[in-house]
PDB file with one MODEL, atoms N, CA, C and O in Angstrom:
MODEL        1
ATOM      1  N   MET A   1      25.035  11.999  64.228  1.00  0.00           N
ATOM      2  CA  MET A   1      23.738  11.781  63.797  1.00  0.00           C
ATOM      3  C   MET A   1      22.854  12.912  64.136  1.00  0.00           C
ATOM      4  O   MET A   1      22.980  13.489  65.217  1.00  0.00           O
ATOM      5  N   VAL A   2      21.922  13.275  63.224  1.00  0.00           N
ATOM      6  CA  VAL A   2      20.971  14.434  63.451  1.00  0.00           C
ATOM      7  C   VAL A   2      19.754  13.907  64.129  1.00  0.00           C
ATOM      8  O   VAL A   2      19.186  12.888  63.736  1.00  0.00           O
ATOM      9  N   GLU A   3      19.348  14.627  65.177  1.00  0.00           N
ATOM     10  CA  GLU A   3      18.106  14.288  65.878  1.00  0.00           C
ATOM     11  C   GLU A   3      16.987  14.727  65.117  1.00  0.00           C
ATOM     12  O   GLU A   3      16.922  15.923  64.834  1.00  0.00           O
ATOM     13  N   VAL A   4      15.998  13.859  64.702  1.00  0.00           N
ATOM     14  CA  VAL A   4      14.949  14.213  63.853  1.00  0.00           C
ATOM     15  C   VAL A   4      13.745  14.596  64.744  1.00  0.00           C
ATOM     16  O   VAL A   4      13.354  13.843  65.637  1.00  0.00           O
ATOM     17  N   GLY A   5      13.195  15.734  64.490  1.00  0.00           N
ATOM     18  CA  GLY A   5      12.000  16.248  65.271  1.00  0.00           C
ATOM     19  C   GLY A   5      12.144  17.715  65.416  1.00  0.00           C
ATOM     20  O   GLY A   5      13.153  18.303  65.024  1.00  0.00           O
ATOM     21  N   PRO A   6      11.026  18.376  66.042  1.00  0.00           N
ATOM     22  CA  PRO A   6      11.128  19.798  66.241  1.00  0.00           C
ATOM     23  C   PRO A   6      12.451  20.168  67.099  1.00  0.00           C
ATOM     24  O   PRO A   6      12.755  19.532  68.108  1.00  0.00           O
ATOM     25  N   TYR A   7      13.158  21.183  66.640  1.00  0.00           N
ATOM     26  CA  TYR A   7      14.393  21.567  67.215  1.00  0.00           C
ATOM     27  C   TYR A   7      14.514  22.988  67.526  1.00  0.00           C
ATOM     28  O   TYR A   7      14.047  23.822  66.749  1.00  0.00           O
ATOM     29  N   CYS A   8      15.144  23.348  68.676  1.00  0.00           N
ATOM     30  CA  CYS A   8      15.358  24.774  68.998  1.00  0.00           C
ATOM     31  C   CYS A   8      16.853  25.051  69.110  1.00  0.00           C
ATOM     32  O   CYS A   8      17.473  24.653  70.097  1.00  0.00           O
ATOM     33  N   PRO A   9      17.462  25.740  68.101  1.00  0.00           N
ATOM     34  CA  PRO A   9      18.940  25.929  68.093  1.00  0.00           C
ATOM     35  C   PRO A   9      19.373  26.830  69.284  1.00  0.00           C
ATOM     36  O   PRO A   9      20.542  26.769  69.665  1.00  0.00           O
ATOM     37  N   ALA A  10      18.510  27.643  69.875  1.00  0.00           N
ATOM     38  CA  ALA A  10      18.977  28.480  70.958  1.00  0.00           C
ATOM     39  C   ALA A  10      19.141  27.666  72.256  1.00  0.00           C
ATOM     40  O   ALA A  10      19.890  28.049  73.154  1.00  0.00           O
ATOM     41  N   HIS A  11      18.425  26.545  72.327  1.00  0.00           N
ATOM     42  CA  HIS A  11      18.414  25.702  73.527  1.00  0.00           C
ATOM     43  C   HIS A  11      19.087  24.404  73.285  1.00  0.00           C
ATOM     44  O   HIS A  11      19.318  23.656  74.235  1.00  0.00           O
ATOM     45  N   GLY A  12      19.416  24.092  72.070  1.00  0.00           N
ATOM     46  CA  GLY A  12      20.174  22.930  71.722  1.00  0.00           C
ATOM     47  C   GLY A  12      19.409  21.575  71.813  1.00  0.00           C
ATOM     48  O   GLY A  12      20.047  20.525  71.887  1.00  0.00           O
ATOM     49  N   GLY A  13      18.068  21.590  71.807  1.00  0.00           N
ATOM     50  CA  GLY A  13      17.323  20.377  71.904  1.00  0.00           C
ATOM     51  C   GLY A  13      16.007  20.394  71.285  1.00  0.00           C
ATOM     52  O   GLY A  13      15.584  21.397  70.712  1.00  0.00           O
ATOM     53  N   VAL A  14      15.338  19.297  71.385  1.00  0.00           N
ATOM     54  CA  VAL A  14      13.940  19.255  70.772  1.00  0.00           C
ATOM     55  C   VAL A  14      13.007  20.208  71.488  1.00  0.00           C
ATOM     56  O   VAL A  14      13.007  20.298  72.715  1.00  0.00           O
ATOM     57  N   HIS A  15      12.236  20.897  70.725  1.00  0.00           N
ATOM     58  CA  HIS A  15      11.353  21.952  71.247  1.00  0.00           C
ATOM     59  C   HIS A  15      10.092  21.915  70.362  1.00  0.00           C
ATOM     60  O   HIS A  15      10.144  21.426  69.233  1.00  0.00           O
ATOM     61  N   ARG A  16       9.026  22.401  70.843  1.00  0.00           N
ATOM     62  CA  ARG A  16       7.772  22.436  70.051  1.00  0.00           C
ATOM     63  C   ARG A  16       8.017  23.249  68.811  1.00  0.00           C
ATOM     64  O   ARG A  16       8.974  24.022  68.792  1.00  0.00           O
ATOM     65  N   PRO A  17       7.225  23.131  67.783  1.00  0.00           N
ATOM     66  CA  PRO A  17       7.339  24.024  66.560  1.00  0.00           C
ATOM     67  C   PRO A  17       7.384  25.500  66.868  1.00  0.00           C
ATOM     68  O   PRO A  17       6.781  25.916  67.857  1.00  0.00           O
ATOM     69  N   PHE A  18       8.020  26.272  66.131  1.00  0.00           N
ATOM     70  CA  PHE A  18       8.096  27.721  66.358  1.00  0.00           C
ATOM     71  C   PHE A  18       7.796  28.519  65.104  1.00  0.00           C
ATOM     72  O   PHE A  18       7.861  27.991  63.994  1.00  0.00           O
ATOM     73  N   SER A  19       7.478  29.749  65.273  1.00  0.00           N
ATOM     74  CA  SER A  19       7.098  30.593  64.096  1.00  0.00           C
ATOM     75  C   SER A  19       8.244  31.573  63.825  1.00  0.00           C
ATOM     76  O   SER A  19       8.893  32.042  64.760  1.00  0.00           O
ATOM     77  N   ILE A  20       8.500  31.890  62.514  1.00  0.00           N
ATOM     78  CA  ILE A  20       9.406  32.933  62.167  1.00  0.00           C
ATOM     79  C   ILE A  20       8.619  34.102  61.558  1.00  0.00           C
ATOM     80  O   ILE A  20       7.992  33.940  60.511  1.00  0.00           O
ATOM     81  N   ALA A  21       8.644  35.230  62.177  1.00  0.00           N
ATOM     82  CA  ALA A  21       7.982  36.486  61.703  1.00  0.00           C
ATOM     83  C   ALA A  21       6.465  36.225  61.286  1.00  0.00           C
ATOM     84  O   ALA A  21       5.906  36.960  60.471  1.00  0.00           O
ATOM     85  N   GLY A  22       5.842  35.166  61.872  1.00  0.00           N
ATOM     86  CA  GLY A  22       4.552  34.917  61.550  1.00  0.00           C
ATOM     87  C   GLY A  22       4.293  34.474  60.076  1.00  0.00           C
ATOM     88  O   GLY A  22       3.147  34.374  59.639  1.00  0.00           O
ATOM     89  N   ARG A  23       5.307  34.236  59.393  1.00  0.00           N
ATOM     90  CA  ARG A  23       5.170  33.781  58.028  1.00  0.00           C
ATOM     91  C   ARG A  23       5.506  32.315  57.830  1.00  0.00           C
ATOM     92  O   ARG A  23       5.031  31.720  56.863  1.00  0.00           O
ATOM     93  N   TYR A  24       6.275  31.722  58.666  1.00  0.00           N
ATOM     94  CA  TYR A  24       6.628  30.368  58.593  1.00  0.00           C
ATOM     95  C   TYR A  24       6.434  29.548  59.891  1.00  0.00           C
ATOM     96  O   TYR A  24       6.833  29.984  60.971  1.00  0.00           O
ATOM     97  N   GLU A  25       5.848  28.418  59.775  1.00  0.00           N
ATOM     98  CA  GLU A  25       5.816  27.583  61.073  1.00  0.00           C
ATOM     99  C   GLU A  25       6.872  26.469  60.850  1.00  0.00           C
ATOM    100  O   GLU A  25       6.719  25.642  59.952  1.00  0.00           O
ATOM    101  N   VAL A  26       7.869  26.458  61.619  1.00  0.00           N
ATOM    102  CA  VAL A  26       8.928  25.541  61.563  1.00  0.00           C
ATOM    103  C   VAL A  26       8.484  24.251  62.243  1.00  0.00           C
ATOM    104  O   VAL A  26       7.973  24.293  63.362  1.00  0.00           O
ATOM    105  N   ASP A  27       8.676  23.070  61.568  1.00  0.00           N
ATOM    106  CA  ASP A  27       8.238  21.799  62.178  1.00  0.00           C
ATOM    107  C   ASP A  27       9.351  20.959  62.623  1.00  0.00           C
ATOM    108  O   ASP A  27       9.463  20.645  63.808  1.00  0.00           O
ATOM    109  N   THR A  28      10.230  20.558  61.671  1.00  0.00           N
ATOM    110  CA  THR A  28      11.264  19.552  61.979  1.00  0.00           C
ATOM    111  C   THR A  28      12.637  19.902  61.477  1.00  0.00           C
ATOM    112  O   THR A  28      12.796  20.612  60.485  1.00  0.00           O
ATOM    113  N   LEU A  29      13.617  19.400  62.168  1.00  0.00           N
ATOM    114  CA  LEU A  29      15.034  19.607  61.840  1.00  0.00           C
ATOM    115  C   LEU A  29      15.259  18.557  60.824  1.00  0.00           C
ATOM    116  O   LEU A  29      14.977  17.376  61.029  1.00  0.00           O
ATOM    117  N   ILE A  30      15.819  19.049  59.622  1.00  0.00           N
ATOM    118  CA  ILE A  30      16.167  18.080  58.548  1.00  0.00           C
ATOM    119  C   ILE A  30      17.695  17.813  58.654  1.00  0.00           C
ATOM    120  O   ILE A  30      18.138  16.674  58.501  1.00  0.00           O
ATOM    121  N   ALA A  31      18.491  18.876  58.918  1.00  0.00           N
ATOM    122  CA  ALA A  31      19.964  18.570  58.921  1.00  0.00           C
ATOM    123  C   ALA A  31      20.612  19.655  59.788  1.00  0.00           C
ATOM    124  O   ALA A  31      20.071  20.755  59.906  1.00  0.00           O
ATOM    125  N   ALA A  32      21.739  19.359  60.380  1.00  0.00           N
ATOM    126  CA  ALA A  32      22.482  20.317  61.209  1.00  0.00           C
ATOM    127  C   ALA A  32      23.949  20.275  60.675  1.00  0.00           C
ATOM    128  O   ALA A  32      24.499  19.182  60.545  1.00  0.00           O
ATOM    129  N   GLY A  33      24.567  21.379  60.379  1.00  0.00           N
ATOM    130  CA  GLY A  33      25.952  21.433  60.025  1.00  0.00           C
ATOM    131  C   GLY A  33      26.756  22.341  60.917  1.00  0.00           C
ATOM    132  O   GLY A  33      26.227  22.857  61.902  1.00  0.00           O
ATOM    133  N   GLN A  34      27.955  22.543  60.621  1.00  0.00           N
ATOM    134  CA  GLN A  34      28.878  23.342  61.457  1.00  0.00           C
ATOM    135  C   GLN A  34      28.291  24.815  61.558  1.00  0.00           C
ATOM    136  O   GLN A  34      28.329  25.439  62.619  1.00  0.00           O
ATOM    137  N   ALA A  35      27.736  25.340  60.370  1.00  0.00           N
ATOM    138  CA  ALA A  35      27.412  26.750  60.334  1.00  0.00           C
ATOM    139  C   ALA A  35      25.970  26.985  60.414  1.00  0.00           C
ATOM    140  O   ALA A  35      25.581  28.111  60.724  1.00  0.00           O
ATOM    141  N   SER A  36      25.082  25.989  60.152  1.00  0.00           N
ATOM    142  CA  SER A  36      23.681  26.298  60.009  1.00  0.00           C
ATOM    143  C   SER A  36      22.779  25.045  60.266  1.00  0.00           C
ATOM    144  O   SER A  36      23.277  23.926  60.390  1.00  0.00           O
ATOM    145  N   PHE A  37      21.490  25.265  60.339  1.00  0.00           N
ATOM    146  CA  PHE A  37      20.444  24.267  60.526  1.00  0.00           C
ATOM    147  C   PHE A  37      19.583  24.430  59.309  1.00  0.00           C
ATOM    148  O   PHE A  37      19.415  25.531  58.785  1.00  0.00           O
ATOM    149  N   LEU A  38      19.003  23.251  58.838  1.00  0.00           N
ATOM    150  CA  LEU A  38      17.969  23.183  57.807  1.00  0.00           C
ATOM    151  C   LEU A  38      16.764  22.612  58.426  1.00  0.00           C
ATOM    152  O   LEU A  38      16.820  21.530  59.010  1.00  0.00           O
ATOM    153  N   PHE A  39      15.657  23.301  58.324  1.00  0.00           N
ATOM    154  CA  PHE A  39      14.393  22.877  58.870  1.00  0.00           C
ATOM    155  C   PHE A  39      13.301  22.707  57.828  1.00  0.00           C
ATOM    156  O   PHE A  39      13.320  23.409  56.816  1.00  0.00           O
ATOM    157  N   GLY A  40      12.314  21.768  58.041  1.00  0.00           N
ATOM    158  CA  GLY A  40      11.183  21.609  57.294  1.00  0.00           C
ATOM    159  C   GLY A  40      10.147  22.572  57.943  1.00  0.00           C
ATOM    160  O   GLY A  40      10.087  22.707  59.165  1.00  0.00           O
ATOM    161  N   ALA A  41       9.344  23.227  57.091  1.00  0.00           N
ATOM    162  CA  ALA A  41       8.422  24.200  57.589  1.00  0.00           C
ATOM    163  C   ALA A  41       7.261  24.332  56.621  1.00  0.00           C
ATOM    164  O   ALA A  41       7.213  23.666  55.588  1.00  0.00           O
ATOM    165  N   HIS A  42       6.333  25.198  56.972  1.00  0.00           N
ATOM    166  CA  HIS A  42       5.240  25.453  55.973  1.00  0.00           C
ATOM    167  C   HIS A  42       4.945  26.910  56.131  1.00  0.00           C
ATOM    168  O   HIS A  42       4.996  27.473  57.225  1.00  0.00           O
ATOM    169  N   ALA A  43       4.617  27.545  54.939  1.00  0.00           N
ATOM    170  CA  ALA A  43       4.278  28.940  54.853  1.00  0.00           C
ATOM    171  C   ALA A  43       2.894  29.169  55.382  1.00  0.00           C
ATOM    172  O   ALA A  43       1.992  28.361  55.164  1.00  0.00           O
ATOM    173  N   VAL A  44       2.713  30.329  56.114  1.00  0.00           N
ATOM    174  CA  VAL A  44       1.437  30.632  56.696  1.00  0.00           C
ATOM    175  C   VAL A  44       0.871  31.809  55.872  1.00  0.00           C
ATOM    176  O   VAL A  44       1.631  32.715  55.531  1.00  0.00           O
ATOM    177  N   PRO A  45      -0.449  31.827  55.536  1.00  0.00           N
ATOM    178  CA  PRO A  45      -1.406  30.836  55.772  1.00  0.00           C
ATOM    179  C   PRO A  45      -1.498  29.836  54.631  1.00  0.00           C
ATOM    180  O   PRO A  45      -2.299  28.905  54.717  1.00  0.00           O
ATOM    181  N   ALA A  46      -0.724  29.980  53.573  1.00  0.00           N
ATOM    182  CA  ALA A  46      -0.897  29.070  52.345  1.00  0.00           C
ATOM    183  C   ALA A  46      -0.661  27.632  52.628  1.00  0.00           C
ATOM    184  O   ALA A  46      -1.219  26.773  51.945  1.00  0.00           O
ATOM    185  N   GLY A  47       0.176  27.317  53.647  1.00  0.00           N
ATOM    186  CA  GLY A  47       0.438  25.864  53.993  1.00  0.00           C
ATOM    187  C   GLY A  47       1.410  25.194  53.025  1.00  0.00           C
ATOM    188  O   GLY A  47       1.590  23.977  53.049  1.00  0.00           O
ATOM    189  N   ARG A  48       2.001  25.968  52.215  1.00  0.00           N
ATOM    190  CA  ARG A  48       2.973  25.441  51.233  1.00  0.00           C
ATOM    191  C   ARG A  48       4.198  24.960  51.961  1.00  0.00           C
ATOM    192  O   ARG A  48       4.696  25.692  52.816  1.00  0.00           O
ATOM    193  N   ALA A  49       4.747  23.729  51.675  1.00  0.00           N
ATOM    194  CA  ALA A  49       5.808  23.152  52.309  1.00  0.00           C
ATOM    195  C   ALA A  49       7.137  23.892  51.873  1.00  0.00           C
ATOM    196  O   ALA A  49       7.377  24.008  50.671  1.00  0.00           O
ATOM    197  N   VAL A  50       7.961  24.368  52.776  1.00  0.00           N
ATOM    198  CA  VAL A  50       9.234  25.019  52.477  1.00  0.00           C
ATOM    199  C   VAL A  50      10.344  24.459  53.330  1.00  0.00           C
ATOM    200  O   VAL A  50      10.117  23.706  54.277  1.00  0.00           O
ATOM    201  N   THR A  51      11.558  24.852  52.966  1.00  0.00           N
ATOM    202  CA  THR A  51      12.724  24.590  53.839  1.00  0.00           C
ATOM    203  C   THR A  51      13.228  25.903  54.383  1.00  0.00           C
ATOM    204  O   THR A  51      13.082  26.909  53.688  1.00  0.00           O
ATOM    205  N   VAL A  52      13.772  25.980  55.491  1.00  0.00           N
ATOM    206  CA  VAL A  52      14.294  27.138  56.125  1.00  0.00           C
ATOM    207  C   VAL A  52      15.750  26.887  56.637  1.00  0.00           C
ATOM    208  O   VAL A  52      15.993  25.962  57.412  1.00  0.00           O
ATOM    209  N   LYS A  53      16.681  27.719  56.190  1.00  0.00           N
ATOM    210  CA  LYS A  53      18.035  27.544  56.640  1.00  0.00           C
ATOM    211  C   LYS A  53      18.347  28.652  57.609  1.00  0.00           C
ATOM    212  O   LYS A  53      18.169  29.826  57.281  1.00  0.00           O
ATOM    213  N   ILE A  54      18.801  28.315  58.780  1.00  0.00           N
ATOM    214  CA  ILE A  54      19.116  29.253  59.891  1.00  0.00           C
ATOM    215  C   ILE A  54      20.553  29.063  60.296  1.00  0.00           C
ATOM    216  O   ILE A  54      21.012  27.955  60.577  1.00  0.00           O
ATOM    217  N   LEU A  55      21.298  30.259  60.318  1.00  0.00           N
ATOM    218  CA  LEU A  55      22.680  30.223  60.737  1.00  0.00           C
ATOM    219  C   LEU A  55      22.772  30.003  62.217  1.00  0.00           C
ATOM    220  O   LEU A  55      21.934  30.500  62.969  1.00  0.00           O
ATOM    221  N   ARG A  56      23.782  29.263  62.662  1.00  0.00           N
ATOM    222  CA  ARG A  56      24.022  29.128  64.088  1.00  0.00           C
ATOM    223  C   ARG A  56      24.500  30.496  64.599  1.00  0.00           C
ATOM    224  O   ARG A  56      25.191  31.223  63.886  1.00  0.00           O
ATOM    225  N   ALA A  57      24.115  30.849  65.882  1.00  0.00           N
ATOM    226  CA  ALA A  57      24.538  32.135  66.391  1.00  0.00           C
ATOM    227  C   ALA A  57      26.067  32.250  66.545  1.00  0.00           C
ATOM    228  O   ALA A  57      26.705  31.508  67.292  1.00  0.00           O
ATOM    229  N   PRO A  58      26.634  33.253  65.770  1.00  0.00           N
ATOM    230  CA  PRO A  58      28.052  33.378  65.789  1.00  0.00           C
ATOM    231  C   PRO A  58      28.508  34.258  66.955  1.00  0.00           C
ATOM    232  O   PRO A  58      27.750  35.120  67.400  1.00  0.00           O
ATOM    233  N   ALA A  59      29.720  34.062  67.457  1.00  0.00           N
ATOM    234  CA  ALA A  59      30.317  34.952  68.461  1.00  0.00           C
ATOM    235  C   ALA A  59      30.872  36.166  67.730  1.00  0.00           C
ATOM    236  O   ALA A  59      31.803  35.988  66.945  1.00  0.00           O
ATOM    237  N   ARG A  60      30.398  37.336  67.915  1.00  0.00           N
ATOM    238  CA  ARG A  60      30.896  38.494  67.178  1.00  0.00           C
ATOM    239  C   ARG A  60      30.654  39.740  67.946  1.00  0.00           C
ATOM    240  O   ARG A  60      29.921  39.763  68.934  1.00  0.00           O
ATOM    241  N   ALA A  61      31.306  40.821  67.460  1.00  0.00           N
ATOM    242  CA  ALA A  61      31.087  42.187  68.032  1.00  0.00           C
ATOM    243  C   ALA A  61      29.737  42.651  67.627  1.00  0.00           C
ATOM    244  O   ALA A  61      29.348  42.259  66.527  1.00  0.00           O
ATOM    245  N   SER A  62      28.961  43.412  68.317  1.00  0.00           N
ATOM    246  CA  SER A  62      27.778  43.948  68.062  1.00  0.00           C
ATOM    247  C   SER A  62      27.809  44.675  66.737  1.00  0.00           C
ATOM    248  O   SER A  62      28.675  45.523  66.523  1.00  0.00           O
ATOM    249  N   GLY A  63      26.910  44.374  65.864  1.00  0.00           N
ATOM    250  CA  GLY A  63      26.818  45.050  64.520  1.00  0.00           C
ATOM    251  C   GLY A  63      27.722  44.482  63.464  1.00  0.00           C
ATOM    252  O   GLY A  63      27.536  44.776  62.283  1.00  0.00           O
ATOM    253  N   ALA A  64      28.670  43.700  63.827  1.00  0.00           N
ATOM    254  CA  ALA A  64      29.690  43.156  62.894  1.00  0.00           C
ATOM    255  C   ALA A  64      29.051  42.039  62.033  1.00  0.00           C
ATOM    256  O   ALA A  64      28.239  41.277  62.557  1.00  0.00           O
ATOM    257  N   VAL A  65      29.378  41.924  60.777  1.00  0.00           N
ATOM    258  CA  VAL A  65      28.999  40.789  59.983  1.00  0.00           C
ATOM    259  C   VAL A  65      30.048  39.849  59.816  1.00  0.00           C
ATOM    260  O   VAL A  65      31.149  40.189  59.383  1.00  0.00           O
ATOM    261  N   THR A  66      29.742  38.589  60.163  1.00  0.00           N
ATOM    262  CA  THR A  66      30.672  37.526  60.147  1.00  0.00           C
ATOM    263  C   THR A  66      30.945  36.989  58.712  1.00  0.00           C
ATOM    264  O   THR A  66      30.147  37.199  57.798  1.00  0.00           O
ATOM    265  N   GLU A  67      32.089  36.297  58.546  1.00  0.00           N
ATOM    266  CA  GLU A  67      32.349  35.626  57.279  1.00  0.00           C
ATOM    267  C   GLU A  67      31.246  34.666  56.930  1.00  0.00           C
ATOM    268  O   GLU A  67      30.841  34.587  55.770  1.00  0.00           O
ATOM    269  N   ALA A  68      30.778  33.977  57.848  1.00  0.00           N
ATOM    270  CA  ALA A  68      29.679  32.923  57.651  1.00  0.00           C
ATOM    271  C   ALA A  68      28.419  33.680  57.164  1.00  0.00           C
ATOM    272  O   ALA A  68      27.760  33.213  56.236  1.00  0.00           O
ATOM    273  N   GLU A  69      28.098  34.748  57.723  1.00  0.00           N
ATOM    274  CA  GLU A  69      26.991  35.527  57.266  1.00  0.00           C
ATOM    275  C   GLU A  69      27.141  36.091  55.877  1.00  0.00           C
ATOM    276  O   GLU A  69      26.181  36.108  55.106  1.00  0.00           O
ATOM    277  N   GLN A  70      28.315  36.549  55.550  1.00  0.00           N
ATOM    278  CA  GLN A  70      28.573  36.975  54.212  1.00  0.00           C
ATOM    279  C   GLN A  70      28.504  35.870  53.139  1.00  0.00           C
ATOM    280  O   GLN A  70      28.020  36.089  52.029  1.00  0.00           O
ATOM    281  N   ARG A  71      28.994  34.699  53.501  1.00  0.00           N
ATOM    282  CA  ARG A  71      28.955  33.512  52.664  1.00  0.00           C
ATOM    283  C   ARG A  71      27.504  33.031  52.489  1.00  0.00           C
ATOM    284  O   ARG A  71      27.133  32.575  51.407  1.00  0.00           O
ATOM    285  N   PHE A  72      26.682  33.130  53.552  1.00  0.00           N
ATOM    286  CA  PHE A  72      25.272  32.803  53.550  1.00  0.00           C
ATOM    287  C   PHE A  72      24.493  33.659  52.579  1.00  0.00           C
ATOM    288  O   PHE A  72      23.666  33.145  51.826  1.00  0.00           O
ATOM    289  N   LEU A  73      24.751  34.995  52.582  1.00  0.00           N
ATOM    290  CA  LEU A  73      24.075  35.936  51.716  1.00  0.00           C
ATOM    291  C   LEU A  73      24.521  35.810  50.321  1.00  0.00           C
ATOM    292  O   LEU A  73      23.736  36.049  49.403  1.00  0.00           O
ATOM    293  N   ARG A  74      25.784  35.435  50.100  1.00  0.00           N
ATOM    294  CA  ARG A  74      26.272  35.218  48.690  1.00  0.00           C
ATOM    295  C   ARG A  74      25.545  33.973  48.150  1.00  0.00           C
ATOM    296  O   ARG A  74      25.005  34.005  47.045  1.00  0.00           O
ATOM    297  N   ASP A  75      25.531  32.855  48.942  1.00  0.00           N
ATOM    298  CA  ASP A  75      24.782  31.691  48.544  1.00  0.00           C
ATOM    299  C   ASP A  75      23.363  31.881  48.225  1.00  0.00           C
ATOM    300  O   ASP A  75      22.824  31.354  47.252  1.00  0.00           O
ATOM    301  N   ALA A  76      22.732  32.691  49.115  1.00  0.00           N
ATOM    302  CA  ALA A  76      21.282  32.968  48.840  1.00  0.00           C
ATOM    303  C   ALA A  76      21.081  33.730  47.637  1.00  0.00           C
ATOM    304  O   ALA A  76      20.105  33.469  46.934  1.00  0.00           O
ATOM    305  N   ALA A  77      21.948  34.712  47.291  1.00  0.00           N
ATOM    306  CA  ALA A  77      21.773  35.475  45.998  1.00  0.00           C
ATOM    307  C   ALA A  77      21.981  34.524  44.773  1.00  0.00           C
ATOM    308  O   ALA A  77      21.250  34.592  43.785  1.00  0.00           O
ATOM    309  N   ALA A  78      22.967  33.674  44.882  1.00  0.00           N
ATOM    310  CA  ALA A  78      23.275  32.792  43.804  1.00  0.00           C
ATOM    311  C   ALA A  78      22.160  31.789  43.555  1.00  0.00           C
ATOM    312  O   ALA A  78      21.813  31.560  42.396  1.00  0.00           O
ATOM    313  N   LEU A  79      21.612  31.213  44.532  1.00  0.00           N
ATOM    314  CA  LEU A  79      20.397  30.358  44.515  1.00  0.00           C
ATOM    315  C   LEU A  79      19.189  31.026  43.930  1.00  0.00           C
ATOM    316  O   LEU A  79      18.493  30.454  43.090  1.00  0.00           O
ATOM    317  N   ALA A  80      18.934  32.257  44.378  1.00  0.00           N
ATOM    318  CA  ALA A  80      17.775  33.026  43.925  1.00  0.00           C
ATOM    319  C   ALA A  80      17.881  33.279  42.420  1.00  0.00           C
ATOM    320  O   ALA A  80      16.853  33.415  41.756  1.00  0.00           O
ATOM    321  N   ALA A  81      19.034  33.342  41.891  1.00  0.00           N
ATOM    322  CA  ALA A  81      19.276  33.644  40.506  1.00  0.00           C
ATOM    323  C   ALA A  81      19.019  32.403  39.581  1.00  0.00           C
ATOM    324  O   ALA A  81      18.934  32.538  38.360  1.00  0.00           O
ATOM    325  N   LEU A  82      18.899  31.199  40.203  1.00  0.00           N
ATOM    326  CA  LEU A  82      18.644  29.979  39.366  1.00  0.00           C
ATOM    327  C   LEU A  82      17.163  29.717  39.175  1.00  0.00           C
ATOM    328  O   LEU A  82      16.367  29.904  40.095  1.00  0.00           O
ATOM    329  N   ALA A  83      16.805  29.292  38.005  1.00  0.00           N
ATOM    330  CA  ALA A  83      15.427  28.898  37.762  1.00  0.00           C
ATOM    331  C   ALA A  83      15.371  27.649  36.926  1.00  0.00           C
ATOM    332  O   ALA A  83      15.828  27.672  35.784  1.00  0.00           O
ATOM    333  N   HIS A  84      14.843  26.574  37.424  1.00  0.00           N
ATOM    334  CA  HIS A  84      14.848  25.349  36.756  1.00  0.00           C
ATOM    335  C   HIS A  84      13.710  24.455  37.400  1.00  0.00           C
ATOM    336  O   HIS A  84      13.457  24.564  38.600  1.00  0.00           O
ATOM    337  N   ASP A  85      13.056  23.605  36.617  1.00  0.00           N
ATOM    338  CA  ASP A  85      12.060  22.793  37.135  1.00  0.00           C
ATOM    339  C   ASP A  85      12.559  21.820  38.388  1.00  0.00           C
ATOM    340  O   ASP A  85      11.797  21.418  39.267  1.00  0.00           O
ATOM    341  N   HIS A  86      13.892  21.535  38.312  1.00  0.00           N
ATOM    342  CA  HIS A  86      14.472  20.565  39.336  1.00  0.00           C
ATOM    343  C   HIS A  86      15.209  21.308  40.429  1.00  0.00           C
ATOM    344  O   HIS A  86      15.950  20.690  41.193  1.00  0.00           O
ATOM    345  N   ILE A  87      15.027  22.640  40.530  1.00  0.00           N
ATOM    346  CA  ILE A  87      15.695  23.404  41.546  1.00  0.00           C
ATOM    347  C   ILE A  87      14.615  24.075  42.387  1.00  0.00           C
ATOM    348  O   ILE A  87      13.711  24.700  41.833  1.00  0.00           O
ATOM    349  N   ALA A  88      14.687  23.963  43.683  1.00  0.00           N
ATOM    350  CA  ALA A  88      13.666  24.635  44.583  1.00  0.00           C
ATOM    351  C   ALA A  88      13.796  26.076  44.486  1.00  0.00           C
ATOM    352  O   ALA A  88      14.898  26.621  44.432  1.00  0.00           O
ATOM    353  N   ALA A  89      12.620  26.750  44.461  1.00  0.00           N
ATOM    354  CA  ALA A  89      12.559  28.234  44.395  1.00  0.00           C
ATOM    355  C   ALA A  89      13.110  28.838  45.686  1.00  0.00           C
ATOM    356  O   ALA A  89      12.881  28.331  46.784  1.00  0.00           O
ATOM    357  N   THR A  90      13.802  29.873  45.525  1.00  0.00           N
ATOM    358  CA  THR A  90      14.381  30.620  46.617  1.00  0.00           C
ATOM    359  C   THR A  90      13.816  32.033  46.648  1.00  0.00           C
ATOM    360  O   THR A  90      13.731  32.695  45.614  1.00  0.00           O
ATOM    361  N   TRP A  91      13.430  32.495  47.834  1.00  0.00           N
ATOM    362  CA  TRP A  91      12.946  33.886  47.989  1.00  0.00           C
ATOM    363  C   TRP A  91      13.103  34.381  49.337  1.00  0.00           C
ATOM    364  O   TRP A  91      12.745  35.524  49.621  1.00  0.00           O
TER     365      TRP A  91
ENDMDL
END
C-alpha cells in the first residue's frame, strides 16, 4: 500500500512539501513503484496542477547512466511525441 501524503524519497517517509528547481512545488505522493515515484505537484508561479515522476536513486558508478535512466528517457521522449485531448501534456 502506498502512503498518501507529502513524501521524501531520500528519507523514505512523509516530509513537508518540497520544491524542484524553484519551478514545481511537490505536494503529495500518488504512487510508488520499483523504479520511481509519481507525485502530485503544481507549477510555480502559474499554479497549474502537474504530476512529477522521479526515479529512485540507483546504485551506480559516478557518471554512469543506468538502464532504468535510459528507459525513463526513452519513455519521456515517446510521451512527449503524443498529442491528444485525453493524454496529459509532457514537457
